[in-house]
N, C-alpha and C positions, 0 to 999 in steps of 0.2 A: 239844683241848689246854686245859689249865688256864690257861696264859699266853695272853691275848688281845691282846698287843701287836700293833699294826698295822705292817706293813712295806710299803715300795714294792714289793718283789719277794721271792718265795720261790723258792729253787732246790732241787730234789730230786735228790740224788746228789752226793757229795763226791769224785768222781774228778777227773782233770785237767780235763775239760770243764766239770763243774759248778763247780769252783773258779775256772776262767777266766771263766765267765759271771758269777759273783758278784763277782769282782775288777773286771770291766768295769763292772758296775752301781755298785759302790762308788766307782770312780774318777769316775763321773758325778755323785756326790753323793747317790746313792739309798741308802735303808736296805734292807738285805738280810740274810736268814738262809738258811743252807744246812742242809738236813735229810738226814742220812745213816743208813741202816739199820744198817750195821756199827758196831762200837765204835771203829774208827779211820778216819781219812780216807784217801783214796787210790784206792779202786775198783780199777782194773787196775794201779795203780802203788803197790803195798804190799809190805812186806817183813816177814819173821818168822823165828824160829828153829823150823823145822818138822821137823828131823831130830834134832839133838842140840844141847845148850846151846853157845852160842858160834858156831854156824854160821848165818849170816844168808842167807836165800834170798828172792829176789823171787817173789811169789805169782803174778804174771801177766807183765806186760812186764818186760824185763830189759835190753835195749839200746835206746838212744834217739836214733837219727840225726834223727828228726823233732822230737824235743824240743830238740835242739841247734840245729836250723834253724828252730824255730818263731818267726815274727815277733812273736807276742804274748809268749811267754816271754822273748824277748830284749829286750823293752821294759820288763821288770820288774827291780827290784833284788834278785833272788832270792839273790845271793851275800851280801847283807846279812842274810839269814835262814838262813845256813848251807849253802847249796847249793854244792857243788864238783864240777865235771865231771872225769871221768877219760877221756882220749881216747888209746887205744893207738896206737903207730906203725903197726900193721897193723889195718885195719878189719875184714877178713874173711879167713878161711883156708878153703880147700876141698881137703881131702886126697883123693888118688887112690891107686891101687895102686902097689906097689913104692917107696913113700916119696916119690912125686911129690906136690906140692901147688901149687895156684894160690893166690897171695896178692894180695889187693887192699890194697896199702900206702896210707897217706895220700898218699905221694908218687906222683903220677900217672906220671911218667917211670920211676920204679923199677918200678912195676907193669907198664907196657908192656914194658920191657926184659926182665922176668922171664918174659914169655909168648913169647919167642923169635920165631919166624916170624910170629906174630900181633901183634907189637908195632905195626906200622902200622895194622892193622885195629882194634886196641884204641884207638889214638889217634883214628882216624877216627870211631869209635863215640861217644866221650865228650868229645872236645875242645870241640865247640860247646856242649854242656851245661855243662861246667865254666866256660867263659869267660862264659856268660850265667846263671850260677847264681842270682843275685839275682832276675832276671826270671822264671826258672823257678819259684823258690820263691813269688814273688808270685802266680803263676798257679795253682800246684798246691795252695796252702793257702787258696784263696778259692773261693766258690761259682761255678759255671760261668755263672750268670746275670749275673755281672759281666764287662764287657768287659775283656780283658787289656790291659796297657799296651804289650805287644809282640805284636800279633796275628799278624804274619808268622812270628815265631819260634815261636809256639804252633802254627801250622799246620804248620810244619816238624817239630816234635816229634810232632804227631798223625799225620803221614804215616809217620814211622818207626815209631811205636808201634803202629800199627794191625795190623801183621803178627803172626801167631802166633809165640810165642817160639822154639819148636823150629825152625821154618822160618828165622827170622832168624838164630839161632845157627849153624845148619849152613851157611847161605849166606854169613855174614860171617866166621866163624872156621874155620881149618883144623886147629887143635890141640885135643886133648881137654881140655887144661887150660883154655883160654879158653872153650870151649863150656860146660864144667862150671861155671866161675865165674859165667858169665851165667845159667845155669839155676838156680843156687842163689839168686840175687837174685830171679828170676821166681817161684820157688816160694813166696815170701811172699804172693803174690796169692791163695792158696787156690783156684787154678783149674788145670785141666789146661794144660800148656804148648802144647797144640794150639789153644787158643782165641784168637780175634782180640783184639787190644789187650793181650795179656799181655806183649808186648815193652816196653810202657810201663813196667812194673814193673822190668824189667831195666835200662832206661835210667836211670830216676830213682834207684833204690837204688844202682846202680853208680856214678853220678856223685856221690852223697852220700858215698861212701867216700873221695873225693878232695877234698871241699870241707869240709863240717862235720865229717866223720868219724863213726864208729860208737862213740860214747862212752856213758857211764852215770854216774849220780850216785854219788859216794863214800858208802859206807855203805848203799847200797841204793836202789831206786826210791822207797821211803818218804821218803827225804830230799828228793826233788823235791816230793812231795805236802805234806810238812810245811812246806817253804819257801813254797809257794803259800798254805797255810792261815795261816801266820804273817803273810804279807803282807796277806792279806784282813783279818785281825783288826787289823792296824796301820791299815787304812783305815776301821775302824769296823764291819766286817762280823761277823756272828755265825755260829757253827757248832754244830749240835746233833747229836751222834752217838747211836747206839742208838735212832734214831727212825724206825720203819718206817711208811711212808705207804700206806694201803690205799684211801682215797677222798679226795675233795676236802675233806670235813669235817675231816680230820686236819690240814689246813694252818691256820696262824694267819691272821688277816685280812691281806689283801694286795691290791695293785692288779694285779699280773701274776705269773704262775708260769712258771718254766722247768724242764722235766724233762730231766735228763741220764740218761734211761732209754731202753730199747728201745721201739719202737712198741707192741708187745703190752701192755707194762706201762702205758704212758701211756693207751692205749685202755681198759684196765680201771679205772684209778684215776679217770679223768675222763670215763667213758663217758656220763654224763647231761648233761655240759656240751659235748659235741662233736657236730657235725653227722653225719648218717648216713654221708655219703661219706668222712669222715675215719675213723670207726670201721671202715669197710669196708677201706680200704687198710691201716690198722694191723693188722687181723686177717690180711690177706693178705700182709703183709710177709714176705719169704723170708729165712730165716736160713741161714748158711753152714756149712761143715764145722767140726768140733770139733778140739780139741787133746787129746792124751793126754800128760801131763807127769810128769816124774820129777825130784825134787830129790835131789842126792847130797852126802853128807859124805864126803870122801876123805882118805886117809892121806898122799897126796902128789899132785903135779901129774899130770894125765893123761899117760901115756907115749906120746905121738905118735911114730910112726915117723919123721916129718919134724919136727925140732925147731923149725922156723920156724912151725909151726902154733901153738905156745905163745906167739907174739908177737902174736896176735890175740885179743881177748876173745870174738869171735863166730866160731864154726866151723860151716860147712855140711857136714853129714855125710850123704853120699848117693851118692857115686861119680860116674859119668859122666852126661852129658846124658841119655842113653837111660835110665839107672837112675832119675834124678830124675823124668823125664817119666813113667815107668812107675808110680812111687810115687804121684804126684799124680793120674794117670788112674785107678788102682785106687780111691783115696780118693773121687774124684768119682763113680765108678760104684757106690758103696755098699759097697766091699770094704776091710777093713783092710789096708793095704799089707804085702806080704810082706817087702820090704826098704824100710822107710820112709825118707823124707828127714827127717833129724833136725836141728833147729836147736838149737845148743848154745852156752852161754855159760860162760866160765871166769873169773868176776870176780876171784877171790881171787889170781890171778897178778898183778893190778895194784892190788888194794885189800886191804890187810892188815887192814881192819876186818871183813872178811867171815867169817873163820875163825880159830880159835886158832893160835898160832905153829906153823909147820911143817905145818899141815893146810890143806885146800882144799875148795872147793865146785864143783859143776857143776850147771847148770840145763839141762834138755833136754826137748824135746817134739817130737811128730810130728803130722801131720794125719790125722784119722780121720773117718769119716762122723758127721754130727751125731747126738748121743745114743748113740753106739756104746758097747757094753758089753765089747768085746774088750780083754783085757789085753795091752798092747803092750810091757810092761817088757822081756821077753826079746828081742824084736825090736830095740828101741832099743839095748840093751846089745850085741847082736851087731853092729849097725852100727858102734858106737864101737870095739869090739874089732877090727874089720877094719882100722882105721887106727891103733889104739893097743893093740897086743897087751899083755895084762896089766892092762887097765883094771879088769876085774872084781875083781882082787885088791886094788885100792886102795880099794874101797868099805867104809866104816865103817858107814854107815847110809843109808837112802834113804826117801823119801816119795813115793808115787805119787798121781797125781791123775787120776781118770777124768773124762770130760765131765760126769757128774752131780755129782761133787765140786767141779769148777770152778764150776759154776752155783750150788751151795750156798754157796760162798765169796763169790760175786759174782753177784747176780741178773741183771746185764746179760749174762752169758755164757750165753745161752739154748741149752740142749743142748750146752754146751761151746764154742759159737761165740766165738772170740776176735777175729773180724774185724768185729763189729758188723753182720753181715748178709751175704747173698750178694753176690759181685762179678759174678755172671753178667749178661750183656746190658748194658743201659744203666746198671746200678748200678755198673759200674766207675767211671763219672764222675758220675752223677746219683743222689744219695742224698737222701731215701729213694725217689725216683722222679722222674718228669717233673712238676715243680711250679715255679711262678713264684718261690716262696720255700721253701727246704728246711725252714725253721724254724717256719713258721706251721701251725696245726692247723685252721683254720676258726673257732675261737673267738678273738676278738681279744685275749683276756687270757691265753691259754695257748700256750706255745711248747715246742718240743723241740730240744735241743742236745746230742746224744750222737753216738757213732760211727756211728749210723744216718743221720746227716745229713752233708752236704758240709762238709769235704773227706774225711770217712770215718775209717777206723781209724787208730790210732797215738796216741802220747802227745805231743800238740802243743797241745791246748786250743783249737784254732781253731774247732771246731764250737760249743763253748760261748760263745766270744767273739762269734762272729757271731750266735748266737741272742740274746745279750744286746743287741747293737747293734740287732737287729730290734725287740726289746721297747722299747728306748729311743726308737726312731724312731716307734713307733706307740702302744702302751699307756701308756708312761711319758713322753710328751711334756710 
């Protein structure tokens, strides 16, 4: 670079984790610059008009319960930088046949009552999580190397969460609605529902529906990223977009570097500065399944058979527990799902900045094998049509995103992986692996703080925040 200004720290990647890392450093009085390859900040939290003018679509993440519950984001004055959260009265809807739908309302009792004979079982499943949510959040958003402040509570959660989700759901619930609602939460894990510890995802995401809620930023995910960027600048931090880093020589002089990138990218950029064992685990780091995504511009709201589905911004479209389990099992075995589990967001029902007056948007994706080339468009639309007959007739325009196109838009999405790496085995809890510190690389001046590190995927900024704290405690003392 021509500019040889020296910084205390360089952060590579201006997604939520990179911005969180830089803010943490700036709060500590350190000079910091963020380098971003794309022309806009945000990484997985960006928005753009990709179908027709006036229709604002989120390019990756769309609904942010982890953002709403993020201890770090909640410590920042982001509302002063234009961030406004929209939290619908229903967190999640899960339509079933014959117009039946399971709804996870913000109101816990309303949700339980709506599940009929499973009301008691639903209360038993989530009551202790909801009542101790602050302690659960403290544990789930921190590295497992830190001793939790409520260890007995965490042991109780671990004992419940260790079961495979399909077994837990069938044993706990008797109605198809309650089982399907739980299965939809679990499917966010990108794992077959028959795997151990998948119940943990159903417990955590289900409880979040009744605590922080499943909300999103008004105007698009970009609004969160822009607020983070503005706050960083107010602290004296600098951001340079359109700056792709290929090796360490591309960085300005610095005392420490934090990479909000995937391990393979860090290993390539910093290969000569890393010990052999680090380069080895970075090369061997396993990436998870991919997403196949479709953005829709619509002439009207989605015509759900059950009108209550329109009261949730998030819709899990996949049918019964058995159908959701089959979809995720096919994906895991390397087969594009025949009837995919579809995650759908309908922002414009709650946010009139997303589409022209009278028009609407829909954001939908399903899980496919990493780097899959199979076109899932028709299968996604067929699934939506099952529960919203006439949906296809409302489509004005659409933009499909294959796994390769997702990676091209954001280099962190390797092979289309939106989860920051595989959740198989110990990586459900230990990212990037069994290490005393998830953020160290073996070089005392180089750190990694992306979704590949604890606490993992999601728009919460905690991985970047903790990586920066590690740098402050060691390289920047």
